[in-house]
C-alpha positions, 0 to 999 in steps of 0.5 A: 382884245385879241392880237395876231402877227399874220393876216389870216383871220380865224373862221370865228373871228368876231370883228364887230365885238373886237371894234365895240370893245376897242370903241367903248374903252374910250382909250384909243390906240394909245390905250392899247400901247399904254397896256403894252400890246406887243402885236397889232390887234386884228382889227387894225391889220390892212389887206395885203394890197394896202400895206406899206410899200417902199417909198420912192425917193427919186422925187424932189418934193416941192417947197415954196419959200414965201419970203418976199411975196408981199414986198417984192413983185418979181418974187411974188410972180415966181412964188405964184408960178412955183404954186401953180406948178406944185398945185397942178402937178403934186397937189402938195408942197411945203412952205417956209417963211409962211409968218407963223412963229416956230414958237407957236408951232412948237407949243401947238404940238406940245399942247397936242402931246399934253391933251393925249397924255393926260389922264384917260378919264379926263380925255373920255369927256371928249369922246363921241362919235357925233360929228355935228358936235364942235369938239370931237375926240375918238379913234378912227371916224369910219371905225365901223365901215373901214376894212381895217381900223387906222393906228391913230387917234384924233381930236377934232374941233370946229374953229370957224366960222363959229368957234367954241367958247374958250371954257369948253376947249380942253385945257390939257394943262402942263407945268412950265417953270420960269427962270428969273435972273437978278444981279446976285441970285437965281429965283425959280418961280412957282410952276404955272399952268399953260392951257392947251385951249390958249394955244388953240386959238392963237394958232387957229388965228395964225393959220387963218391969216396964212390960209388967206395969203395962200388962196390969194396966190392960188387965185393969182396962179388961176389967172383970177382976181386975188380975192377971188377964192376969199370972196367965194368963202373958201376960208369961211370955215376951219376945222382942226384935226390933232392926230396922235400916232402911237408907236406901233409894235408891227408897223408893216401890218397896219397904216397910221392913215389909210390913203385918201383925199382931203374933203375940204378946199385947202389943208395946212398940216403942221408935222413933227420931225418923226415923218410917215406922211406919204403922197401918191405921185406918178403911181408911187408913194413919195415921202413927204420929209419933215422940215423944221419950221415948215408946213405942209399944204395940200389941194383938197377935193373942193378946190379941185372941184371949183377949179375944174381939176386944174389943181389936184386933190391927191391920194396921201396916207401915213405909214405906221412906225416903230418910233412914236408918238408921231404928232400932227395938226391938220387944219381943214379950210371948210365949214364941215358938216355945219348946215349951209345952202351955198352951192360950189361948182367949177368957176365959170372963169375957168370953164369954156367950150373947150373945157366944160364943167366936169362936176355937179354943184354941191354944198359943203355939208353935202360933200362932207357927209358923202365922204364920211358916209363913204369912208376914208379909203377907196376911190375919190368921193368926187367921183359921185359928182362927175358929169 
């Protein structure tokens, strides 16, 4: 695949052929890096206006400590107020003391690494562009429609309401050694395999619990019954997107993920310590600093819709980096493209003569289909539902 260090492409540049060659390799961006590319291939070069811009470090990114939310009434009121302010002003915040063990989060990141760093032929079993499948591995869901590809590979699986069978999930085993100390000797057990599929299911269960707790707090922040968003089935579905951002030889020319909003109700993001996530706040890109043990939470488009713009779904992106790979796991609370007839519109308790409904109703599947047809970047997919 041809590479170039400039943004000016020759007149004979056959983009379609290069996209097909990349896609048909089924090796993803990691395959390019493994092959030793020293320049970013042309299909990844962003238009000048989309490239990396300096981030603003003046802002303090919101951090919410959930400690005491279930045991201290005064503390819960404070947490709800902080969450309301962050959801209205930022659309993003970090949470700490969220209840998911650090060991589970670390093993989940290790599992993602094992999946991507296994033999390419094993990964190809999951490579597809059929988004209706419960298990999808590819690079750039909008590869053929975006103006530029992103420097990222993704493994997607729909974990709720109908999770895949455990044996259908990738094993991606690694060897772990266990040391047993006895009074007089140190014994080394034989290496054993730890399946990626096991940690996927465990992490899913933990995130579902956290998501329900966050939706309770958000309901209260809106002045609603704590179970309101849960009763609307905002936590019925969970899609897990496991991203792998390889080190990039020319990060100034491309992006890990172009700017976009999320097409769900709520996103719970686990990221490693490399960083690169940025949020658009007051028309400036702000770094989301990695915090050990923290999770990043953000409002999705569907939550903005049903709250009638009270909570904001905010544009964000991931910059490319000389250092890598960067790993992240984004859990989307959404039934995604799964068929559903349930309609979502602005919550009636949040609508009045002074604040009328701003959106038409939609099903989750219709909205996600529109989002995917539109592609990742550009104006928010909510625009076509505005009244």
